[in-house]
Residue frames as qw, qx, qy, qz and C-alpha x, y, z in Angstrom:
[[0.000, 0.891, 0.455, 0.000, 0.00, 0.00, 0.00],
 [0.438, 0.189, 0.025, 0.879, 1.35, 3.42, -0.99],
 [0.119, -0.808, -0.433, 0.381, 0.48, 6.66, 0.72],
 [0.378, 0.602, 0.197, 0.675, 0.46, 9.89, -1.25],
 [0.379, -0.613, -0.310, 0.620, 1.72, 12.84, 0.77],
 [0.276, 0.881, 0.242, 0.299, 0.93, 16.35, -0.35],
 [0.520, 0.185, -0.204, 0.808, 3.68, 18.95, -0.14],
 [0.126, -0.296, 0.107, -0.941, 1.31, 21.76, 0.85],
 [0.063, 0.367, 0.824, -0.427, -1.31, 21.67, 3.50],
 [0.149, -0.342, -0.507, -0.777, -4.66, 22.58, 2.06],
 [0.231, 0.063, 0.581, -0.778, -7.10, 24.14, 4.54],
 [0.099, 0.395, 0.906, 0.115, -10.52, 22.59, 4.40],
 [0.002, 0.867, 0.479, 0.134, -12.29, 25.89, 4.94],
 [0.365, -0.010, -0.104, 0.925, -11.47, 29.54, 5.19],
 [0.024, 0.781, 0.504, -0.369, -13.56, 32.38, 6.51],
 [0.376, 0.613, 0.276, 0.639, -14.03, 35.27, 4.13],
 [0.171, -0.759, 0.064, -0.625, -14.73, 37.62, 7.02],
 [0.704, -0.135, -0.625, 0.311, -12.75, 36.32, 10.01],
 [0.230, 0.054, -0.412, 0.880, -12.74, 39.48, 12.15],
 [0.280, -0.724, -0.600, -0.195, -15.77, 40.20, 14.33],
 [0.216, 0.110, -0.293, 0.925, -15.91, 43.66, 15.87],
 [0.084, -0.708, -0.636, 0.295, -18.40, 45.37, 18.14],
 [0.228, 0.498, 0.261, 0.795, -19.50, 48.57, 16.52],
 [0.294, -0.462, 0.100, -0.831, -21.77, 49.84, 19.26],
 [0.416, -0.282, -0.836, 0.221, -23.04, 48.74, 22.66],
 [0.288, -0.419, 0.101, -0.855, -25.81, 50.23, 24.76],
 [0.233, -0.218, -0.894, 0.314, -27.31, 49.10, 28.04],
 [0.411, -0.473, -0.208, -0.751, -30.86, 49.84, 29.13],
 [0.198, -0.153, 0.761, -0.599, -31.91, 49.47, 32.74],
 [0.066, -0.302, -0.943, -0.120, -34.68, 46.89, 33.13],
 [0.096, 0.575, 0.505, -0.636, -36.90, 49.60, 34.59],
 [0.284, 0.555, -0.225, -0.749, -36.82, 51.32, 31.18],
 [0.162, 0.234, -0.851, -0.441, -36.63, 48.16, 29.05],
 [0.174, 0.239, 0.938, -0.181, -39.59, 46.22, 30.47],
 [0.378, 0.603, 0.314, -0.629, -42.03, 48.77, 29.02],
 [0.377, 0.609, -0.435, -0.545, -40.69, 48.19, 25.49],
 [0.957, 0.167, 0.231, -0.056, -40.98, 45.25, 23.12],
 [0.748, -0.174, 0.379, 0.517, -37.95, 43.84, 21.28],
 [0.466, 0.605, 0.350, 0.543, -38.47, 46.02, 18.19],
 [0.143, -0.966, -0.079, -0.201, -38.77, 49.21, 20.25],
 [0.659, -0.635, 0.259, 0.309, -35.55, 48.35, 22.12],
 [0.693, 0.150, 0.416, 0.570, -33.79, 47.72, 18.81],
 [0.263, 0.794, 0.292, 0.464, -35.04, 51.00, 17.32],
 [0.383, -0.923, 0.022, 0.025, -34.03, 52.94, 20.45],
 [0.677, -0.461, 0.375, 0.434, -30.48, 51.57, 20.29],
 [0.603, 0.385, 0.453, 0.532, -30.29, 51.90, 16.49],
 [0.075, 0.956, 0.184, 0.218, -31.18, 55.58, 16.80],
 [0.454, -0.832, 0.259, 0.184, -28.24, 56.13, 19.15],
 [0.730, -0.110, 0.498, 0.456, -25.94, 54.04, 16.95],
 [0.508, 0.681, 0.388, 0.358, -26.89, 56.08, 13.88],
 [0.055, -0.996, 0.041, -0.064, -25.29, 59.17, 15.46],
 [0.669, -0.568, 0.365, 0.311, -21.80, 57.60, 15.75],
 [0.159, 0.701, -0.567, -0.403, -18.74, 57.71, 13.50],
 [0.322, -0.121, 0.933, 0.107, -18.83, 53.90, 13.29],
 [0.531, 0.556, 0.595, -0.235, -22.29, 54.08, 11.73],
 [0.364, 0.830, -0.167, -0.387, -21.10, 56.54, 9.08],
 [0.072, -0.516, 0.814, 0.257, -18.17, 54.21, 8.31],
 [0.462, 0.175, 0.867, -0.066, -20.57, 51.24, 7.99],
 [0.505, 0.729, 0.338, -0.315, -22.79, 53.19, 5.60],
 [0.218, 0.809, -0.402, -0.370, -19.90, 54.45, 3.46],
 [0.004, -0.438, 0.882, 0.174, -18.41, 50.95, 3.11],
 [0.774, 0.009, -0.339, -0.535, -21.66, 48.96, 2.75],
 [0.095, 0.244, -0.912, 0.316, -20.82, 46.72, 5.71],
 [0.651, -0.361, -0.553, -0.374, -23.42, 44.13, 6.69],
 [0.094, -0.352, 0.643, -0.674, -24.14, 44.41, 10.41],
 [0.592, -0.374, -0.694, -0.168, -26.11, 42.35, 12.87],
 [0.258, -0.550, 0.381, -0.697, -27.11, 42.74, 16.49],
 [0.566, -0.229, -0.783, 0.115, -27.65, 40.69, 19.60],
 [0.382, -0.654, 0.147, -0.636, -29.19, 41.42, 22.95],
 [0.554, -0.022, -0.758, 0.343, -28.40, 40.04, 26.35],
 [0.530, -0.754, -0.153, -0.356, -30.07, 40.32, 29.73],
 [0.384, 0.326, -0.626, 0.595, -27.57, 41.08, 32.44],
 [0.599, -0.608, -0.484, -0.194, -29.62, 39.95, 35.39],
 [0.642, -0.338, -0.369, 0.581, -26.93, 40.66, 37.97],
 [0.211, -0.163, -0.054, 0.962, -26.80, 44.34, 37.05],
 [0.284, 0.652, 0.593, -0.377, -30.46, 44.68, 36.00],
 [0.178, 0.620, -0.297, -0.704, -29.66, 45.77, 32.46],
 [0.804, 0.433, 0.403, 0.064, -30.49, 44.70, 28.91],
 [0.234, -0.602, 0.447, 0.619, -27.52, 45.16, 26.60],
 [0.747, 0.621, 0.229, -0.057, -27.79, 45.53, 22.83],
 [0.418, -0.513, 0.511, 0.548, -24.65, 45.05, 20.72],
 [0.690, 0.698, -0.018, -0.192, -24.28, 45.89, 17.03],
 [0.541, -0.472, 0.602, 0.350, -21.46, 43.94, 15.40],
 [0.682, 0.644, -0.204, -0.281, -20.00, 43.11, 11.99],
 [0.848, -0.134, 0.405, 0.316, -17.83, 40.39, 10.50],
 [0.222, 0.895, -0.229, -0.312, -15.07, 42.09, 8.52],
 [0.880, 0.389, -0.083, 0.261, -12.61, 41.03, 5.86],
 [0.711, -0.220, -0.074, 0.664, -8.89, 41.62, 6.39],
 [0.271, 0.326, 0.153, 0.893, -8.87, 44.97, 4.55],
 [0.365, -0.714, -0.309, -0.512, -12.06, 46.19, 6.27],
 [0.748, -0.564, -0.265, 0.228, -10.64, 45.18, 9.64],
 [0.578, -0.040, -0.026, 0.814, -7.42, 47.12, 9.04],
 [0.000, -0.514, -0.235, -0.825, -9.41, 50.20, 7.96],
 [0.574, -0.697, -0.340, -0.264, -11.67, 49.88, 11.02],
 [0.756, -0.408, -0.219, 0.463, -8.70, 49.45, 13.37],
 [0.434, 0.145, 0.039, 0.888, -6.88, 52.48, 11.96],
 [0.164, -0.565, -0.258, -0.766, -9.96, 54.66, 12.34],
 [0.617, -0.604, -0.160, -0.478, -11.41, 53.54, 15.67],
 [0.764, -0.112, -0.505, 0.387, -8.69, 51.93, 17.79],
 [0.263, -0.842, 0.164, -0.441, -8.37, 53.57, 21.20],
 [0.443, 0.337, -0.726, 0.403, -5.41, 52.63, 23.33],
 [0.055, 0.018, -0.802, 0.594, -6.27, 50.86, 26.62],
 [0.577, 0.128, 0.246, -0.768, -9.98, 50.69, 25.81],
 [0.500, 0.177, 0.848, 0.025, -12.09, 47.71, 24.87],
 [0.325, 0.522, -0.205, -0.761, -12.82, 48.29, 21.21],
 [0.289, 0.214, -0.826, -0.435, -12.89, 45.01, 19.32]]
């Protein structure tokens, strides 16, 4: 029996957009959030996000974004996070524009 050995390793898969970054995060106290449904919470946070430099960058570069929400029961807050999966060149552009030393940014 003969085994064929390839000279190069061939990855089985490769992500086109391997860099996930948080574009915006907002927390609402449960006292304010319990009166609103999920769409109203999303629209409230999206309105605040639309006033940021990151939003303008997303619009100018046609970046596809998504969001998630999380209930932080221990601190009585609902957190909404807008994020994007970026390609290598988009990630470099984002990092050069929005990196802040000693702050959580990615």
